[in-house]
N, C-alpha and C positions, 0 to 999 in steps of 0.2 A: 490712336486710342484703342482700336480693335485688336491690334497686335499686342498691346500691353495687357489687355483683358485676357486674350488667348493665352499668353505666357503665364499669367497668374493662375488661371484655371488649370493649365497643363501641369505646372509645378505643384499646385495644391493636391491634385489627384495622385501624382507620383509620391508625394510625401505621405499621404494617407495609405497608399499601397505598401510602402516600405514599413511604416509603423505596424500595419496589419501583419506583415510577414514576421516581424520581430516578436509580436505578442503571441501569434499562433505557434511559433516554434517553441517559445517558452512554455506555453500550456502543454504542448506535446511532451516536452522533457519532464515536466512536473508529473504528468500522468504516467509516463514510463517509470519514473522514480517511485511513485506511489505503488504501482503494480509490482515492481521488483521488491519493495519492502513487504508487501503482502505475501509474496512467494517465500521470502526469507523467513517470515514468521511461521508460515505453514511448514517449511522444512525443519525449523527448530522444534516445533511441536511434534512433528512426526518422529524426529530423532529422539526426543525425550521419551515419547511413548514407546518406541521400539527398544530403547535402552532399558526401560522398566519391564519389558516383556509383556506389555499389555495390548489387548485388542482395542479397537476404537470404542467398542461398547463398554469394556471394563474401564478404560480411561475416562469416558464420558460419565460413568457412574460415580467415579471418585470426585468428579467436579460438579456433580448434580446437573448435568446437561444431557443432551442426546447424542447418539452416534452420528446422526446426520450433521449436527453442528460441528463435531470434531472433523468429519469428512470435509466439510466446507472450509474449515481452517487449513487443513493439510493441502487442499487443492488451491489455496490462495484466493478463494472466492469470497471469503469473509475473514474477519479477525475477532478475537475474543473481546468481550466487553471489559471495561476496567475491573469490574467486580470479579469476573472469571479469570482475568489475567492475574489479579492478586491471589485468588484461590489457587491457581495453577502454580504460581511461584512459591507459595507457602507449602502446598502439598508435596511438591517435587524438589524443594530446596534449591531453586534456581533464581537468578535475578531477573527482573523485568527487562533490564538492559540486554541480557542474553537472548531472551525470547524475541525482543524487538529488533535484534540484529545490530545493536549499538556497541556490543563488545564481542570479541572473538571467542 
């Protein structure tokens, strides 16, 4: 009976270990994907700003935000709020799909 108990415990811990590996790797992939999306948004905003020939300050003024905020977007450390995303799309005649990296 001790051997049976030992086998059950042994397999139980191995199953828990493998489940943990599966979930941790999925979380890391999701984090990587999220960070890549933030970088893409920042790159698109920088590209849009430079195509318009605007400094970060002038760009920020058109959107009623700060230069620091624009800098954070471009560095991929932050993303625009929904309100600012809508304003950005209307002001510069681009789609939200483009800014968010959902279309080429």
